[in-house]
GUVEX-386649 format. One record per atom (N, C-alpha, C, CB): x, y, z. Coordinates in steps of 0.05 Angstrom, whole numbers, plus 5000, padded with zeros to 4 digits. Glycine has a CB too. Example, Ala and Ser with C-alpha at 12.3 -4.5 7.8 and 13.67 -1.06 7.14 Angstrom:
<pts>
526448865156;524649105156;526449345156;522649115181;525749555142;527349795143;525850015157;528249885114;
</pts>
This chain:
<pts>
321558851411;323858981408;325658771385;325359031439;326658951357;327658891333;330658771339;327359141315;330858471327;333358371328;335258471311;333258131324;337158571317;339658741299;342558561301;340359121316;343458511282;346258421277;347858531262;346558211270;350458561265;352558701251;354058511233;354458831269;355058631206;356858491192;357958691170;355458241182;360758731187;362458901169;361359191159;363158741144;360959291178;359559561179;357159571172;360659741164;355259421161;352459341159;350559251186;352659121140;348859291180;346859201206;344059101190;346059511231;343958871199;341658701195;339058731214;342658421197;336758781205;334658811221;332758611217;333659051219;331758491239;329558251234;326958311255;331057901241;324758371239;322658521259;320658221261;320658881243;318458271275;316758031281;313758151271;316957941316;312457941267;309857961253;308058201267;308157671254;308458211303;306658471309;308058731318;304558421331;309858761298;311258961297;311259091279;313058931301;311059351269;311259491245;313559631245;309059661241;315059671224;317859821228;318059991206;320459631228;318660161205;318860411185;322560471184;316760751200;323560461162;326060561157;326560801132;327660311151;327060971147;328161241125;331461301123;326761571137;331661251097;334661271088;334661561078;335661041063;336661711090;336861991079;334562171076;338061981054;332662071093;330062271095;327862121074;330862641085;328961911069;326161781048;326161581061;326361711012;323161431055;322261211068;323160961046;318961241076;324560801059;326160571049;323960331051;329060511067;323560311080;322560001082;320260101105;325359721094;317859951096;315560031116;313059781121;313860331103;312759691142;311059451141;311559231166;311759311113;309859101175;310458871192;312558681188;308458741194;313758551207;315958331197;317258321170;314758091197;318758601175;320658621153;323458521166;320758921141;324758401139;327758331145;329558481126;328358011141;331558661133;332958861116;335858841124;331859161119;337858951105;340259121114;340059411109;342659031100;341959531130;341359861132;344459891146;337959981155;345160131133;347360271140;346960411173;347860491115;347660371189;346760581217;347160881210;349060521248;349360971198;349961291189;347461411178;352461311163;346161241160;344161381139;341361301149;344661291105;341161141169;338761061173;337161131196;338860831172;334961151195;332661311216;330761021221;330261641197;330360941246;328460681252;326860731269;329560451261;324360641264;322260681281;320960441290;320460851269;319860331306;318560091308;315760111326;320559901321;313560031317;310960141326;309459781331;309160381296;308759691352;307859501359;304659511358;309059461381;303759321332;301159301325;299059121337;301359261302;300458941359;298358711369;296958901390;299758401384;294658731402;293158831422;294358801450;290558711420;294059041465;294859031491;293159101512;296759161493;294059001533;292059021559;292859231577;292058751577;291759451587;292359621600;291059591629;291759841586;291959511654;289959541676;291059771689;289659281697;288759891704;289260151717;287060161742;288860401694;287760301759;285660321784;287060611801;285759961807;284560731798;284460891813;282261061831;285560981803;282761251849;280461311862;278761491855;280761351883;276161511866;274361701853;272761761877;272561611828;270661971879;269162091902;266062031889;270062461909;264261961904;260961951898;259762221898;259361791920;257462201899;255662431897;255162501933;252562321879;255962331947;255362331974;257862331986;253762111984;259662421976;262662501985;264062211994;262762742014;263862041983;264861721989;266961681976;262961491980;269561591987;272061501967;271061201960;275661491985;271561151935;271160891925;273760841901;267860871912;274060591897;276460551879;275460401862;278860441890;276860451836;275560321810;278260161803;274360561783;277259971791;279259761774;278259641751;280159531790;279359781733;279059721702;281059661684;277959911689;280559541662;282159421642;281259561620;282059121639;283759661595;282859771571;284959621552;282960101570;282859441531;285159371516;284659531490;285459061512;287159591480;287859751456;289759671435;288659971466;290059801415;292459731395;292759971375;291759441377;295259971367;295360231350;294660161316;298860371354;292360301309;291660171277;292660351255;288260141271;294160621267;295060711245;298560751254;293161001237;300460571249;303260551259;304660841246;304860231249;303660951228;305061151209;304461411228;303561161175;302161471236;300961621249;302361621278;298261551246;301961401290;302961361314;306061431319;302361091319;307561361299;310361381296;311061731292;311361171269;309361831277;310062151273;308762261296;308862321243;307362171315;306362351339;307862261364;303162341344;308862031368;310261921390;313161831383;308861691401;314361801398;317661731393;317661351398;320261941423;317861231372;317861041371;320560921358;315761011363;322561081356;324661091347;326660831363;325261381349;327860701346;329960541361;333060571360;329560291353;334460491364;337660491363;337860341344;339360391387;339460461328;340460251301;343060001312;342360511270;343860051342;345659851347;344659611362;347659971361;341859721375;341459501400;338359431394;341959651437;336959641379;334359591373;332359641392;334259361366;333859731417;331559821436;330560131428;332659801469;328260141443;326660461440;328760651452;323360501462;329060921438;330261111456;328561211477;331261331441;325761231473;324761341488;323061181504;323861511478;320861281516;318361081530;315661111521;317961141561;314861001493;312661051475;310261001494;312660861448;310660691498;308260551506;307960671539;308660171501;309560841558;309160891579;307461201568;311960861597;307761331551;306161551544;303261451538;307361701519;303361241519;300361171519;298861051544;299960981499;300760921562;298860891583;297561121600;299960731601;299761281600;298861561615;296461681599;301361791616;296361691571;294461831558;291661701564;295161841530;291661361561;288961241567;288061231595;288860981558;289861241613;289461281642;288461521651;291661241655;289361721644;288261971651;285262011643;290062191639;284761971608;283261991602;280761811606;284162031587;281361571616;278961401631;278561521662;279761041633;280661591670;280161721701;278261921696;282961861717;278862161676;277262341675;274262251675;277962481655;273162061656;270761991650;269461861675;270761831627;271461701689;270161521707;269561701735;272161261712;271061921739;270762141758;267962291759;272862331752;268262371726;265062531723;263062351725;264462681693;262762101718;260661901725;260461851753;261161651711;261961781768;261761721801;261362001815;264761571814;262062191799;261462431820;257762541819;263862741809;256862421803;253962441796;252562231804;253462471767;253962031819;252061761828;252861721862;253061401807;250761671878;250761611908;252261371909;247861591921;253161291936;255061111938;253560751936;256561181968;250960821944;249360601940;248660521911;246960641955;248060701894;248360661866;250860631852;247360851856;252860701861;255160641848;255960351859;257460871853;255660231879;255960001887;254259791872;255460001913;251759841866;250059661853;250159691827;247359671861;250359941811;250059951786;252560051775;247760101780;254560161790;256960271780;258260171763;258560301796;258859931764;260359751742;259259851717;259959411745;257259781710;255959811682;255860071680;253159701678;255460241694;255260571693;258360661677;254960721731;259860581697;262660711695;263860541669;264660671725;263260311662;264060211637;263260331611;263459971636;260360381607;259160521590;260160821585;256660491598;260660961612;261861251609;265161181596;261961431643;266460961606;269361011597;269360941566;271460811614;267660731555;267460641532;266660891510;265460411534;264561071524;264061291505;265761521501;261761391510;266661571529;268861761529;271261701517;269561821553;272361441515;275061431500;274561401468;276961161511;272461371459;271461301435;270861641423;268661081439;270161801442;269762081435;272562261436;267462191455;274262151448;276762291459;278062371433;278862081478;278662571416;279562721392;282862551393;279463131397;284562591413;286662561410;287662231406;287762721430;286162081413;286461721405;287161781384;283861491404;284661811363;284861731335;287661891323;281961821318;287462181333;290062311324;292562201322;290562491336;292562041347;295261901351;295061631340;296061871381;292961561327;293361291321;291961021337;295961271324;291161081356;290060911374;287160781374;290361041396;287060561373;284360461375;283260311400;284060301354;281360381407;280760211437;279159981429;278860391461;279659791435;278059501429;276459451446;279659251428;276559461477;274659351495;275359501518;274659041499;273459571531;273259691563;272359561585;271759891565;273459411600;272559201625;273059351655;274758891623;270959351661;270759521698;270659221712;266959791709;272559151728;272759001751;271159001767;274459021763;271259231787;269759281809;270359611815;270659061835;268359661840;268359931844;267959881874;266160121827;269559941887;268659841917;270060091934;270259481927;268160101953;268960381978;271460301993;266160432007;272060472014;273560442033;273060242052;273760632041;274760042064;274459812080;272759842104;277059732087;272360102120;270060172139;267760192133;270260362151;267460322103;264960362098;263560162085;264860562085;265659972076;264459672058;263459512084;267559432037;265159542106;264359382127;261659482141;266759352147;261159692142;259159872154;256459772133;260260232152;256759802108;254759672085;253859462089;255759632061;256259262096;255658982099;253558912122;258358832104;253859062146;252758932166;249558962158;253759062194;248059162150;244959122152;244758872134;242759402142;245858812113;245858552097;245958352116;248058532076;248958292133;249558072153;246558062169;252458152175;245458272176;243658292201;240858172184;243358652217;240858242160;238258132147;238157862143;237658242120;240857742133;241357472129;241157362152;243657412117;242357462181;242057342199;239857222211;242857442211;237457502207;235157452213;233657222195;234157692213;234357252169;233356982151;233456732165;235056942124;236656722165;236856462180;235956402209;239356392182;235756622223;234156522248;230956472247;234656732272;229356552222;227456542218;226856272210;227056712205;228756202190;229255962179;229955752201;231356012159;231555792220;231755672240;228955542262;233355852251;227555812265;225555732283;223855602262;224155972301;223155632236;220955512218;222455202222;220555662179;224055202222;225654892218;225054772244;229454902212;225454952266;225154782296;221654772302;227054992328;220254932287;216854882291;216654612270;214355192277;217654632251;217154372232;217954082247;219154402204;220254102259;221353912272;219153872296;224253972279;218554022312;216754022329;214153942319;216754242341;212453962297;210053892292;211453582284;208254112268;212853542267;213353232257;213853092286;216253202234;215753202303;215853032329;212752952340;217553212354;211053172337;208453102349;207352902334;206653322352;207452902309;206152702293;207452512296;205752752267;210152492304;211252202308;210452012332;214152232310;209952302352;208752172386;206152072377;208052442416;204552172363;200852112359;201351852346;198552362334;203651812324;203651562314;204451362324;204551562298;206151392350;207151272365;204851142384;209151442376;203351372396;201551272417;199151112398;200451552436;198451212375;196151002357;197850732363;195751082316;200250702355;201450432347;201150292368;204350422338;202050392393;201750332419;199050192429;202250552432;196750392421;194650332426;192950102413;193750522424;194350042389;193349852367;194849582374;194249972336;196949642387;198449402401;197749302422;200749442406;196149432435;195349352462;192549262452;195449612487;190949322435;188649252428;189448952419;187249452408;191648942400;192048652390;193248492409;193848632366;194048592426;195448382448;193248282472;198248562464;191348522473;188348372488;186948152470;185748632491;186848192439;186047992426;187947752431;185848082400;189947772431;191547532431;191847422456;193947562420;191347542475;190847392503;188247282510;191547562525;186647392493;183647292489;184047032478;181847472469;185447042452;185346762437;187346562448;185846792404;189246692467;191146492481;189346352509;194146672492;187646482514;185846302538;183846212523;184446472565;182346262503;180746022485;181945792482;180146092456;184645862466;186645632458;187345462486;189645772444;187545572511;188445412532;186445262542;189545542550;183845422540;181445282548;180745042524;178945512550;181045072501;180544852487;182444652493;180344902461;184944722496;186744522496;186344352524;189744652491;185344492543;185044412571;182344162564;184144732595;179944292556;178344092543;179643902532;176744182525;180543892510;181543672491;183043492514;183843782464;185043622532;187043432550;185243292563;189243582572;182543452576;180843262589;179543042577;179043392600;178243142558;177142872540;179442652532;175842982510;181542782527;183742502519;184342372545;187042602504;184542482568;184342422594;182242202600;183942662608;179842322598;177942092600;177641862579;175542212602;178441882559;178841722540;180641532543;179241832520;183041642551;185141472566;184941342591;187241612570;183641452608;182041312632;180241072626;180141512646;178141132606;177240892603;178440652588;175240932594;180640722568;181840582553;182740382580;184040742534;184440492604;185840472622;184440192641;185940752635;181940362647;179740172659;178939902642;177040352661;178639952623;177739692603;180239562602;176439762570;182339612602;184939472596;185339302624;187539692590;184739442647;185539352674;183239162676;185739592699;180539242663;178638982671;179438792657;175638992665;179638782629;181038562612;183238392627;182438692587;185438532638;187538412652;186438302676;189738582656;184438462694;183638252718;182138002712;181938382739;180338012678;178937832679;181137592670;176337882663;183337642652;185437502643;187037322670;187337722629;187537552683;188837402713;186537192731;189837702738;184337262729;182637132740;181936842731;180937282740;181636892703;181636592685;184136482692;181536612650;186636602683;189036462691;189536372718;191136622685;188336462742;188636412770;186836142775;187736682789;184336162763;181935992756;183635652744;179736192727;184235752724;185735532710;188335382724;186835672684;189935562735;191735492748;190835352775;193335692749;188235462792;187835302812;186635042804;186335422831;185035062776;183934792772;186834582763;181234812745;188434652754;190834552746;192134432775;192634802730;192834602791;193934532818;191834312832;194334802837;189034362831;187334222846;187733942832;184334332846;187633902805;187733632790;190533502799;187533682753;192733702803;195233582809;195133492834;197333752805;193833562854;193833562879;192433262887;192533812888;190333272867;188833022866;190132762860;187033052848;191432842838;193332592827;195332552841;194532612800;196432762861;198632642875;197732582901;201032812875;195032602909;194432502933;193032232927;192732692949;192332182908;191631932892;193731722889;190932002864;196831902885;198831682881;200131672913;201431752855;199731882925;200831832949;199431562966;200532102965;196631632962;194631422971;195531142964;191931462958;196131082939;196530872928;199430792940;196130912898;201230932933;203830912955;203530802978;204931162964;201830962993;201330853025;200930633023;199130953042;198430573009;197030313012;199830093000;193530302990;200930142986;202729922982;205029892998;203529932958;205530093011;207530123034;206229923056;207830473046;203930053067;202529883084;202329573075;199730003087;201829553051;201029263046;204229093043;198929243014;205729273041;208929163044;210029113070;210829353032;209429263088;209729263114;208229043130;209129513121;205729013120;203728813134;204828513120;200128893124;206128503102;207128223089;209528153098;207428223059;211628403113;213728363124;214228323145;214728473121;216328123162;216328013188;217228263207;218227753190;217528153233;217528403259;220828453254;216528273299;222328353249;225728373247;226128593226;227328063235;224528513201;224728673187;223728993189;223928553172;221029013193;219829243206;222129373228;217029153221;223329203244;224929403266;227229473251;225929273297;228629393232;230629453215;230329723197;230829223198;227129693185;226929933171;226230153193;224729903147;225430133215;224930353229;227630463245;222730293247;229830283254;232130363255;233530543238;233030183255;233330473207;233930583186;233430893183;232830443168;230230883183;228731133183;229731323209;225531063184;230131153237;230731403253;233931473254;229631353282;235931303244;238531373235;238631553214;239931153229;236631593192;236331763171;235732033183;234331663153;233732053199;232632353214;234932463237;229132293232;236532223246;238132373273;240232563258;240132123296;240932803271;243432973268;246032833263;243833133293;247832973253;250632883253;251832873281;252233053236;252732683289;254532683317;257132683312;254132443336;258832853323;261532863309;263332743332;262433183297;261932793362;263732753384;261432693408;265933043390;261332523429;259432363448;261832453477;258731943437;260532593491;261332623522;260432523539;261132813533;261132273553;259532143571;260532273599;259831833569;259132373616;260032443643;260232173664;257732673655;261032213683;261331913703;258631913718;264331923729;257332093723;254231993729;252531863710;252632193735;253231973683;251331853663;252231563655;251332033636;254831533658;255831253652;255431103675;258931233644;255331163700;254331003721;251630973721;255031093746;250131093712;246931033706;246630883684;245231283701;248130923664;246930723646;248530423650;247030833614;250730363663;251930103670;250030013692;255130113679;248530163706;246730003729;243929943710;245930233761;243130103692;241230033681;242129743667;240430253664;244029753650;245029523630;245029303646;247729553617;246429353675;246729043689;243729023695;249128993721;242129203711;238929073712;238028953688;236629293716;238429093662;237428963639;238328673642;238429103611;240728603643;241928303637;240728173664;245828283636;240428283686;239228073706;236428023702;239528163735;235328193692;231828133687;232127903659;229328533675;233627963643;234327833624;234427533628;236527933616;236527473652;237527233656;234627123673;240727243672;233327273690;230827133702;229227013683;229127313717;228527163662;227227133645;227326893633;227427293632;230326793624;231426573609;230926313629;234626623602;231226353658;231126173674;228426063680;232226263695;
</pts>
């Protein structure tokens, strides 16, 4: 929309680069082109603004296939106005000199024209196509028919419209039909999935069998190695026992030899000790004999009183210690009687 401002009864229009402005003053073309800016008087000016940029027109319409199935077509048409003067002459692109807004709805007229033209060619193309073909190849077929039909439509170039591109987004059946059509594919996919599952299970079983065989072979090999290990342990044990027996024999021989040597040493020591003891005993005997001879010689030379005194001393030395002596009347009487008899005998002997 053009930008219009007021100044003292005059109007100033400022356009955009994507809008083609045509200004007629008193029936004569005064300004013509995109992105213009000029002053004008509203009483003598006739203004029109034609957009020249590319525009997208999205459309959705229903069609029927050759087997009488309803489908929905979603398409987008890109167009532009290539001849603004021709479009302004065929369609109402005039603008209000006070506000700059279109007086009519030219873009809606263009959308209706393009939509009806595209729908006509799409319906014609789908009416000759079964539903299965329309769902598989319908997008390409409808796009080609729309592009060819719009390019061959004489009213569009007469209006100054150029079709830039045609895109068909989807061709879809009704939801019930779409679910019904999906069922075989889903079943097939499910069958493929089941077959893949069965194959995977079969492969898993085969792998498990291989693993079990490998484990069994490993166990057999392990048992064989354990058997060799047991045999080796037995051989080692026998060899160790033999070595131990030989060592024990050597140790016993060494102990016996040592015992014999110790016995011989003890015997030699005992013999030496016996000889020494005998020699000592002999010397002691000789010393005792010499001492006895000297004792006898001394006693033989001593008088009787000396001998009695020595004998009394020896007896006194050998008597036990007497702390107290108890003399009963009978013993005392006997002793006195003996002492008196002894004295009487002595007196008679003196007389």
